C-alpha positions as CSV (number, residue, x, y, z in Angstrom):
1,M,114.8,-204.5,84.5
2,P,111.9,-205.1,86.9
3,A,109.5,-208.0,86.2
4,L,106.2,-207.2,84.7
5,W,103.3,-207.1,87.2
6,L,100.1,-207.7,85.2
7,P,96.8,-206.1,86.1
8,N,94.0,-208.0,87.9
9,P,91.5,-209.9,85.8
10,A,88.4,-208.1,84.7
11,D,85.7,-207.4,87.3
12,G,83.1,-210.2,87.2
13,T,85.7,-213.0,86.5
14,Q,85.1,-216.2,88.5
15,I,87.8,-216.8,91.0
16,A,88.8,-219.0,93.9
17,V,90.7,-217.5,96.8
18,G,93.2,-218.5,99.4
19,F,93.7,-216.6,102.7
20,D,96.8,-216.9,105.0
21,G,96.4,-214.7,108.1
22,S,98.6,-213.5,110.9
23,E,98.3,-211.0,113.7
24,N,101.6,-209.3,114.4
25,N,104.6,-211.2,113.1
26,D,104.0,-213.0,109.8
27,W,102.3,-211.3,107.0
28,T,98.6,-211.7,105.9
29,A,98.0,-212.5,102.2
30,L,95.2,-213.1,99.8
31,R,95.8,-214.9,96.5
32,A,93.3,-215.8,93.9
33,E,93.0,-218.1,90.9
34,T,90.8,-218.1,87.8
35,R,89.3,-221.2,86.3
36,D,92.1,-221.5,83.8
37,G,94.9,-221.3,86.5
38,F,95.8,-217.7,86.4
39,Q,97.0,-216.7,89.9
40,F,97.1,-213.1,91.0
41,T,97.3,-210.9,94.0
42,P,94.0,-208.9,94.2
43,R,94.4,-205.2,94.7
44,Y,92.0,-202.9,96.5
45,G,91.3,-199.4,97.5
46,P,91.7,-196.1,95.6
47,D,95.5,-196.7,95.2
48,A,95.1,-200.3,94.1
49,R,97.2,-201.7,97.0
50,P,98.0,-205.5,96.9
51,M,96.0,-207.6,99.4
52,I,99.2,-208.5,101.2
53,W,100.0,-206.8,104.5
54,N,103.3,-206.5,106.3
55,P,102.6,-205.7,110.0
56,A,105.8,-203.7,110.2
57,E,104.1,-201.2,107.8
58,W,101.1,-200.9,110.1
59,G,102.5,-200.2,113.5
60,G,103.4,-203.9,114.2
61,E,99.8,-205.3,113.8
62,I,97.9,-206.5,110.8
63,P,95.3,-203.9,110.0
64,R,92.1,-205.9,110.3
65,G,90.0,-203.0,109.1
66,E,92.0,-202.9,105.9
67,V,91.6,-206.7,105.5
68,H,87.8,-206.4,106.0
69,A,87.7,-203.7,103.4
70,A,89.8,-205.7,101.0
71,V,87.6,-208.8,101.4
72,D,84.5,-206.8,100.8
73,E,85.9,-205.4,97.6
74,L,87.0,-208.9,96.5
75,F,83.5,-210.2,96.8
76,T,82.1,-207.1,95.2
77,R,84.3,-207.0,92.1
78,W,84.7,-210.7,91.3
79,R,82.5,-213.8,91.4
80,V,84.1,-215.8,94.3
81,S,83.3,-219.5,94.0
82,R,85.4,-220.7,96.9
83,F,87.3,-218.8,99.7
84,Y,89.6,-221.1,101.7
85,A,91.0,-219.4,104.8
86,D,93.6,-220.5,107.4
87,P,91.7,-219.8,110.6
88,S,94.7,-219.1,113.0
89,G,94.0,-215.8,114.7
90,W,91.1,-215.1,112.3
91,Y,88.3,-217.4,113.5
92,S,85.8,-214.6,114.2
93,E,86.5,-212.8,111.0
94,I,86.1,-216.0,108.9
95,G,82.9,-216.7,110.7
96,D,81.6,-213.2,109.8
97,W,82.7,-213.7,106.2
98,S,81.0,-217.1,106.1
99,L,77.7,-215.5,107.3
100,R,78.0,-212.6,104.9
101,Y,79.2,-214.3,101.7
102,G,77.8,-217.8,102.2
103,E,78.8,-220.9,104.1
104,D,79.1,-222.8,100.9
105,V,81.7,-220.2,99.7
106,V,83.8,-219.4,102.7
107,S,85.5,-222.3,104.5
108,E,88.1,-222.8,107.2
109,W,91.2,-224.4,105.7
110,P,93.9,-225.0,108.4
111,N,97.3,-225.1,106.6
112,D,99.0,-226.6,109.7
113,K,97.5,-230.0,109.0
114,I,100.2,-232.1,107.4
115,S,97.7,-234.6,105.9
116,R,96.0,-231.7,104.1
117,M,98.9,-229.4,103.3
118,Y,101.3,-232.0,101.9
119,P,99.1,-233.2,99.0
120,A,98.2,-229.5,98.3
121,I,101.9,-228.6,98.0
122,R,102.5,-231.6,95.7
123,R,99.6,-230.6,93.5
124,F,100.9,-227.1,93.3
125,E,104.4,-228.2,92.4
126,T,103.1,-230.5,89.7
127,D,100.8,-228.0,88.2
128,L,103.6,-225.4,88.1
129,V,105.9,-227.8,86.3
130,T,103.3,-228.7,83.8
131,G,102.2,-225.1,83.2
132,R,98.7,-225.5,84.6
133,I,99.4,-222.5,86.8
134,T,100.3,-219.0,85.4
135,H,100.6,-215.8,87.3
136,D,100.6,-212.0,87.4
137,G,104.2,-211.5,88.3
138,C,103.5,-210.2,91.8
139,P,107.0,-209.4,93.2
140,I,105.9,-210.0,96.8
141,T,104.7,-213.5,96.0
142,A,107.8,-214.2,94.0
143,V,110.0,-213.4,97.1
144,H,107.8,-215.5,99.4
145,I,107.9,-218.5,97.0
146,A,111.7,-218.2,96.8
147,N,111.9,-218.1,100.6
148,A,109.9,-221.3,101.1
149,R,111.8,-224.4,102.3
150,K,110.5,-227.9,102.6
151,V,110.4,-229.1,106.2
152,A,110.4,-232.9,106.6
153,K,107.6,-234.5,108.5
154,P,106.9,-238.2,109.4
155,G,105.7,-240.5,106.7
156,Q,108.0,-239.0,104.1
157,K,105.9,-235.9,103.9
158,F,106.8,-232.2,104.2
159,V,105.3,-228.8,104.8
160,L,106.7,-225.4,104.0
161,G,108.8,-223.4,106.4
162,K,110.8,-220.2,106.6
163,P,114.6,-220.3,106.5
164,A,114.7,-217.4,108.9
165,D,112.0,-215.5,110.8
166,H,112.4,-212.4,108.6
167,Q,112.0,-214.5,105.4
168,K,108.3,-214.7,105.0
169,I,106.3,-217.3,103.0
170,D,102.7,-216.2,103.6
171,A,101.9,-215.3,100.0
172,A,103.3,-218.7,99.0
173,Q,101.0,-220.4,101.5
174,A,98.0,-218.4,100.2
175,S,98.9,-219.4,96.6
176,I,98.8,-223.1,97.4
177,V,95.5,-222.7,99.3
178,A,94.0,-220.7,96.4
179,H,95.0,-223.5,94.0
180,E,93.3,-226.0,96.2
181,A,90.2,-223.9,96.3
182,A,90.3,-223.6,92.5
183,A,90.9,-227.3,92.0
184,D,87.9,-228.1,94.2
185,A,85.8,-225.6,92.3
186,R,86.7,-227.2,89.0
187,E,85.8,-230.7,90.3
188,A,82.5,-229.3,91.4
189,G,81.7,-228.2,87.8
190,W,83.1,-224.6,87.6
191,P,81.8,-223.1,84.3
192,S,84.3,-222.4,81.6
193,E,85.5,-218.9,81.0
194,T,88.1,-217.4,78.6
195,E,90.9,-215.6,80.4
196,S,93.9,-213.7,78.9
197,H,97.2,-212.1,79.8
198,V,99.3,-214.7,81.6
199,I,103.0,-215.2,82.5
200,V,104.3,-218.8,82.9
201,F,106.2,-219.5,86.1
202,R,109.9,-220.3,85.3
């Protein structure tokens, strides 16, 4: 029996967003989180496609026009408090989004910085275990989280890595960054909202 994939939160819901981009090998993914810790893969377009792109399905390249359309719909439908984006390969686009949607909202968030990513992963792990994070059941994200492996780094730290090149983890990375964006939004005084329909990670 396939896992339940819940619909996106209602339009107008306040969210924080994580973006993990690529150009032609890894995938590009957007994940979002509400104030109460509900993580989901935003969907866009007339056929409600997930905001996760596999370059193999687009002629070997990430469809930047699709990503732009998706980000535009994201900001149109929901109230985006923070949008943290890994800039690798997407510096110009992130600059454009910052100018369009606000420099106080869109920020570069390099996920290759061990000093930044390690505590973010630890926070994500802890909040999963304690039930602070719930999710929509996105099957793509579930696969990427299952693929992720801890790669040891100096100072008894670690980052996430792929066990093999074809085992992608981009949606997992985007989930962690989205959680950091949401945590920062809460610390900055995110207003309370009531959300519903959640699945607890197991």
